[in-house]
C-alpha positions, 0 to 999 in steps of 0.5 A: 356556180349557181345563176343568179334568179333574183327574176324568177324567185317570189319575192312575195308570197301570200296565200289568203285563205277563208276565215275559221269563222266560214269552215265552222258556217260550212259545218252547219251548212252540212249538218243541215244538209242532213237534217233536210235529208233525215225523213228519207232515212239514214243513208239519205240523211249521210248523202245529203251531209256530206254531199252538203258539206262538201258543196259548201267547202268547195265554194270557200275553199276555191273563193278563199284560196286566192294568192299573191306573189311577186315573181318574174317581173311580176305582180300576180294577183289570182289568176291576173299576171301584170308586169311591174313595169307597166305599175306606178308606185305602191301604197300600203294602205292600212284598214280604214283607208283599205275600207275607203278604197273598197268603197266610196272611193272605188273605181269600177274600171279597177282591178281589184282582188279584196277580201272584205275580211282581211283588213290591210291592201296595197294599191297601185297606179297602173302607168300603161297608157294602153290599159284602161285600168286606172289602179290595182288594189289587192288585199294582203295581211302584209302591205309592207312587204308587198309593197318591198318586193314590188319597190325590189323589182322596180329597183332591179328593173330600173338598175337593167334598163340603166345599165343597158342604156349605158352599153351593157357595161354591168353585165355579169362577167361570164355573159361578156365573156361567153363562158359558163357557170 
């Protein structure tokens, strides 16, 4: 029998990649690097082209590779790992509301993983009183999916806390008897 893995299996996993138009700009920057070095000869032109394109590609790739996951009872947004237990109710934002929270509604204390080329987002209040961050704003192409994953984790945490408060009556059958799966 396999052990259940709902707390470690990702409920949501998305990589925000740069739009195709940015890769066209990378190609044009590589071309301009080659043109700048053109008077120096063929080898210098190739080196300039490759170096400029590689530098632009690394920049676009690193900026555009933000990853958003819900895993192990945490929201992982870029380099940040936020326990779902420290978050309030998530709110899916449409394109217009997401733009408003990126601009005039934005709080400078908020944690924001935003990509302007992604129209949708999710905003979640931070409920941890020790954390000065008022909310988390995360750009996502699937706001409803991220909200559903966060809500599923919140419900699971609530059920676990309820079971612990009730004296562990809902513990797995094998765990109570000490048997192996």
